[in-house]
C-alpha positions as CSV (number, residue, x, y, z in Angstrom):
1,M,-79.8,196.7,-28.2
2,K,-79.0,195.0,-24.9
3,L,-75.6,194.0,-26.3
4,I,-74.9,197.5,-27.4
5,K,-75.7,198.8,-23.9
6,V,-73.4,196.3,-22.3
7,V,-70.6,197.1,-24.8
8,C,-71.1,200.9,-24.1
9,F,-71.0,200.3,-20.4
10,A,-67.8,198.3,-20.7
11,V,-66.2,200.9,-22.8
12,T,-67.3,203.6,-20.4
13,A,-66.0,201.7,-17.4
14,A,-62.7,201.0,-19.2
15,F,-62.4,204.7,-20.1
16,A,-63.2,205.7,-16.5
17,G,-60.6,203.2,-15.2
18,S,-58.0,204.5,-17.7
19,A,-58.8,208.1,-16.6
20,A,-58.5,207.3,-13.0
21,T,-55.1,205.6,-13.6
22,A,-54.0,208.6,-15.7
23,M,-55.0,210.9,-12.9
24,A,-53.2,208.8,-10.3
25,A,-50.1,208.8,-12.5
26,A,-50.3,212.6,-12.9
27,A,-50.7,213.0,-9.2
28,V,-47.5,211.0,-8.6
29,K,-45.7,212.8,-11.3
30,D,-46.7,216.1,-9.7
31,F,-45.8,215.0,-6.2
32,P,-45.3,217.0,-4.1
33,N,-47.6,219.8,-5.0
34,R,-48.4,221.0,-1.5
35,P,-46.8,221.1,1.9
36,I,-45.6,217.9,3.6
37,R,-46.2,217.3,7.3
38,M,-43.3,215.6,9.1
39,L,-44.2,214.1,12.4
40,V,-41.5,214.3,15.0
41,P,-42.5,212.1,18.0
42,N,-40.3,214.2,20.3
43,A,-40.5,217.5,22.1
44,P,-39.1,220.7,20.5
45,G,-35.4,221.2,21.4
46,S,-34.7,217.5,21.7
47,S,-31.8,216.1,19.7
48,V,-34.3,214.2,17.4
49,D,-36.2,217.5,16.9
50,T,-33.0,219.4,16.1
51,L,-31.9,217.0,13.5
52,G,-35.4,216.7,12.1
53,R,-35.5,220.4,11.6
54,I,-32.2,220.5,9.7
55,F,-33.4,217.7,7.5
56,A,-36.8,219.2,7.0
57,H,-35.3,222.5,5.8
58,A,-33.1,220.7,3.3
59,L,-36.0,218.6,2.1
60,T,-38.0,221.9,1.7
61,N,-35.3,223.3,-0.6
62,V,-35.0,220.2,-2.8
63,S,-38.7,219.5,-3.1
64,G,-39.9,223.0,-3.6
65,Q,-42.6,222.5,-1.0
66,Q,-42.6,223.4,2.7
67,V,-41.9,220.5,5.0
68,V,-43.7,221.4,8.2
69,I,-42.5,220.0,11.5
70,D,-45.3,218.6,13.7
71,N,-44.0,217.8,17.2
72,R,-46.1,215.1,18.9
73,A,-44.2,214.2,22.0
74,G,-45.6,211.9,24.6
75,A,-45.2,208.4,26.1
76,G,-41.6,208.1,24.8
77,G,-42.6,208.9,21.2
78,I,-45.5,206.5,21.1
79,L,-48.1,209.2,20.5
80,G,-46.4,210.6,17.4
81,M,-45.8,207.1,16.0
82,E,-49.5,206.3,16.4
83,I,-50.6,209.5,14.7
84,G,-48.2,208.6,11.8
85,K,-49.6,205.1,11.5
86,N,-53.2,206.4,11.2
87,A,-52.3,209.3,8.8
88,N,-53.6,209.3,5.2
89,P,-51.1,207.2,3.1
90,D,-50.7,209.8,0.3
91,G,-47.1,210.9,1.0
92,Y,-48.1,214.2,2.5
93,T,-47.5,212.9,6.1
94,V,-44.2,211.3,6.9
95,V,-42.5,210.4,10.2
96,S,-39.0,211.2,11.4
97,A,-38.5,208.1,13.4
98,S,-35.8,207.3,16.0
99,T,-34.8,204.7,18.6
100,A,-37.0,205.6,21.5
101,A,-40.5,204.5,20.3
102,M,-39.3,202.1,17.5
103,V,-36.7,200.1,19.3
104,I,-37.2,200.6,23.1
105,G,-41.0,200.9,23.1
106,P,-41.7,197.3,22.0
107,H,-39.8,196.0,25.1
108,I,-41.5,198.2,27.7
109,H,-45.1,198.3,26.5
110,K,-47.3,195.2,26.3
111,K,-49.8,196.8,24.0
112,L,-48.2,199.3,21.6
113,P,-50.8,201.1,19.5
114,F,-48.6,200.4,16.5
115,H,-46.2,197.7,15.2
116,P,-42.8,199.2,14.5
117,I,-42.2,196.9,11.5
118,K,-45.6,196.1,10.0
119,D,-47.4,199.5,10.2
120,Y,-45.0,201.7,8.2
121,E,-43.3,202.0,4.8
122,F,-39.6,202.3,5.3
123,I,-37.9,204.9,3.2
124,S,-34.3,205.4,4.5
125,L,-32.1,206.4,7.3
126,F,-30.8,209.9,7.1
127,G,-28.6,210.2,10.1
128,V,-26.6,208.3,12.8
129,T,-25.9,210.0,16.0
130,P,-23.4,208.8,18.5
131,N,-24.0,209.0,22.2
132,I,-21.2,211.0,23.9
133,L,-19.9,210.2,27.4
134,V,-19.6,213.5,29.2
135,V,-18.6,214.4,32.8
136,N,-18.7,217.5,34.9
137,P,-15.4,219.3,34.3
138,S,-14.6,219.2,38.0
139,L,-14.6,215.4,38.0
140,P,-11.0,214.2,38.0
141,V,-11.3,211.9,35.0
142,K,-10.3,212.4,31.4
143,N,-11.0,209.0,29.9
144,V,-13.2,205.9,30.3
145,K,-10.8,203.9,32.4
146,E,-10.5,206.8,34.9
147,L,-14.2,207.1,35.2
148,I,-14.6,203.3,35.8
149,D,-11.8,203.3,38.4
150,L,-13.3,206.3,40.2
151,A,-16.8,204.8,40.1
152,K,-15.4,201.6,41.6
153,L,-13.5,203.6,44.3
154,K,-16.7,205.5,45.2
155,S,-18.7,202.2,45.4
156,G,-21.7,203.4,43.3
157,H,-21.8,206.9,44.8
158,L,-21.3,208.6,41.4
159,N,-24.5,209.8,39.9
160,M,-25.4,208.9,36.3
161,A,-28.0,211.2,34.9
162,S,-30.6,210.2,32.2
163,A,-33.6,211.6,30.4
164,G,-35.8,209.1,32.3
165,P,-36.4,205.4,32.7
166,G,-36.2,203.7,29.3
167,A,-34.6,206.7,27.6
168,Q,-31.7,206.3,25.2
169,S,-29.4,207.9,27.8
170,H,-30.6,205.5,30.5
171,L,-30.0,202.4,28.4
172,A,-26.7,203.6,27.0
173,G,-25.5,204.1,30.6
174,V,-26.8,200.7,31.7
175,L,-25.0,199.0,28.9
176,L,-21.8,200.9,29.8
177,M,-22.0,199.8,33.4
178,Q,-22.9,196.2,32.4
179,L,-20.0,195.8,30.0
180,G,-17.6,197.9,32.1
181,K,-18.5,196.0,35.3
182,F,-19.0,199.1,37.5
183,Q,-22.0,200.8,39.2
184,S,-23.3,204.3,39.5
185,L,-26.5,205.6,41.0
186,H,-29.0,206.1,38.2
187,V,-30.8,209.5,38.6
188,P,-33.6,209.9,36.1
189,Y,-34.7,213.4,35.1
190,K,-37.7,214.7,33.1
191,G,-36.1,214.9,29.7
192,G,-32.7,215.1,28.1
193,G,-32.3,218.9,28.7
194,A,-32.8,218.5,32.5
195,S,-30.4,215.5,32.7
196,V,-27.6,217.3,30.9
197,A,-28.2,220.5,33.0
198,A,-27.8,218.3,36.1
199,V,-24.3,217.2,34.9
200,V,-23.3,220.8,34.1
201,A,-24.4,221.9,37.6
202,G,-22.5,219.0,39.2
203,E,-25.7,217.5,40.7
204,S,-24.9,214.3,38.7
205,Q,-21.4,213.4,37.6
206,W,-21.8,211.8,34.2
207,T,-24.2,210.9,31.4
208,I,-23.9,209.3,28.0
209,T,-26.4,211.0,25.8
210,P,-27.1,211.9,22.1
211,A,-24.4,214.2,20.7
212,P,-26.7,217.1,19.7
213,A,-27.8,217.5,23.3
214,V,-24.3,218.2,24.4
215,A,-22.4,219.5,21.4
216,G,-22.6,223.2,22.3
217,L,-21.8,222.5,26.0
218,I,-18.7,220.5,25.1
219,Q,-17.5,223.3,22.8
220,S,-18.1,225.9,25.5
221,G,-16.2,223.9,28.1
222,K,-19.2,223.4,30.4
223,L,-18.9,219.6,29.9
224,R,-15.9,217.4,29.3
225,A,-16.3,214.7,26.6
226,I,-14.3,211.6,27.2
227,A,-15.6,209.1,24.7
228,Q,-18.2,208.4,22.0
229,S,-20.3,205.3,21.2
230,L,-19.6,204.6,17.5
231,G,-17.6,201.5,16.6
232,K,-14.7,203.6,15.4
233,R,-13.2,207.1,15.7
234,D,-14.8,209.8,13.5
235,P,-13.4,213.1,12.1
236,L,-16.7,214.8,12.9
237,L,-15.9,214.1,16.6
238,E,-12.4,215.4,16.3
239,N,-11.0,211.9,16.6
240,M,-12.6,211.4,20.1
241,P,-11.8,208.0,21.5
242,T,-14.5,205.4,21.4
243,V,-16.0,203.7,24.5
244,A,-15.1,200.4,22.9
245,E,-11.4,201.1,23.0
246,T,-11.7,200.6,26.8
247,V,-14.9,198.6,27.2
248,K,-14.8,195.9,24.6
249,G,-18.0,195.4,22.6
250,Y,-19.6,198.7,23.5
251,E,-21.5,200.3,20.6
252,Y,-24.8,202.0,21.0
253,S,-25.7,205.0,18.9
254,G,-29.0,206.6,17.9
255,W,-30.4,207.0,14.4
256,N,-33.0,209.0,12.5
257,G,-34.9,207.7,9.5
258,L,-37.9,208.5,7.4
259,L,-41.1,206.5,7.4
260,A,-44.5,206.8,5.8
261,P,-47.9,205.3,6.7
262,K,-48.5,201.8,5.5
263,G,-50.1,201.7,2.1
264,T,-48.4,204.8,0.7
265,P,-48.1,204.1,-3.1
266,K,-44.7,202.9,-4.1
267,P,-44.2,205.6,-6.8
268,V,-44.7,208.2,-4.0
269,L,-42.3,206.4,-1.7
270,D,-39.8,206.3,-4.6
271,K,-40.2,210.1,-5.0
272,L,-39.7,210.7,-1.3
273,R,-36.6,208.6,-1.3
274,A,-35.2,210.4,-4.2
275,L,-35.8,213.7,-2.4
276,L,-34.2,212.4,0.7
277,L,-31.1,211.4,-1.2
278,K,-30.9,214.9,-2.7
279,A,-31.4,216.5,0.7
280,V,-28.6,214.7,2.5
281,E,-26.2,215.8,-0.2
282,T,-26.8,219.5,0.3
283,P,-24.1,221.5,2.0
284,E,-26.6,223.0,4.5
285,L,-27.6,219.6,5.8
286,K,-24.0,218.2,5.9
287,N,-22.8,221.3,7.8
288,G,-25.8,221.3,10.1
289,F,-25.4,217.6,11.0
290,A,-21.6,218.1,11.4
291,K,-22.2,220.8,14.1
292,Q,-24.4,218.3,15.9
293,Y,-21.7,215.6,15.6
294,T,-24.1,213.5,13.5
295,Q,-23.2,211.4,10.5
296,V,-25.2,211.5,7.3
297,A,-26.4,207.9,6.6
298,T,-28.7,206.3,4.0
299,N,-29.8,202.8,3.1
300,T,-32.5,201.0,1.1
301,P,-36.0,200.5,2.4
302,D,-35.4,196.7,2.9
303,V,-32.0,197.3,4.7
304,F,-33.6,200.0,6.8
305,R,-36.4,197.6,7.9
306,K,-33.9,194.8,8.7
307,F,-31.7,197.3,10.6
308,V,-34.6,198.2,12.9
309,E,-35.6,194.5,13.4
310,K,-32.0,193.8,14.6
311,E,-31.9,196.9,16.8
312,I,-35.1,195.7,18.5
313,A,-33.6,192.3,19.1
314,D,-30.3,193.7,20.4
315,M,-32.1,195.9,22.8
316,A,-33.9,193.1,24.7
317,P,-31.0,192.2,27.1
318,V,-30.2,195.8,27.8
319,V,-33.8,196.5,28.8
320,K,-33.8,193.5,31.0
321,E,-30.6,194.5,32.7
322,A,-32.1,198.0,33.3
323,G,-34.9,196.3,35.2
324,L,-37.6,198.2,33.3
325,K,-41.1,197.1,34.1
326,V,-43.4,196.2,31.2
327,E,-46.4,198.5,31.2
């Protein structure tokens, strides 16, 4: 009798396990069957937010489920990344990650509440955004050499605007001055919008900032674009010269990629990646990114992870040159 009970229990347990496995498989097969939250660790209207919204709209269309943007700005993106780290790893919360918190954050914060490599599942890049070197149209320069020559003539009295200490625009400018061997007065503003507006107004003379932040202003003639930060010229940028054509070795662009909380099941990650690859092939996303001077870019999870690791390593000397204090 005891043996029969043990056998029955084993059969019941096996059946329960099989049922649970079947239910899990069905859930994955049915994924997604409800809205997906996409955390954007940046403020509404920022370049990262703009690209995230274009991507989310395309992802909504290919998945059949609403992808809802959840802006969680604060501490240079750290707040949003922490929320993403602690989210339920079921695929219904993803993170639109970018350079600020993932690459710059580790160098300027002793105790990040997340590890940029170990605390997330990497899915893929979905965009690469050049920084564009822009000047106030009244400034008598039309190329990088003329800007450097004028800065040297003015002995550091040209103002370089940035979105704040440690921002991408700050470090992009520091790297340019370091490699170009010239100086400008760094003027930090509260955000990218304010720093770009300062150059438009002539309060600062130049900035090198993510393309989406200045695309419309370049097209309207309120800013003059003189170079871009990719390694080579790009048709999306109307064959605009690269900074590296004048300043050898300069290449510093931003990127956007999709992450999920650590522990998200691989079949769900595979589904998310498949949806991402479909989304970036849609005409709406391609056209939307083109208007923001942004390249569509994808890679494998492993390559994406190694890419971020290299970006973190490469940023160390730039942060040191910028004199940023570790908090």
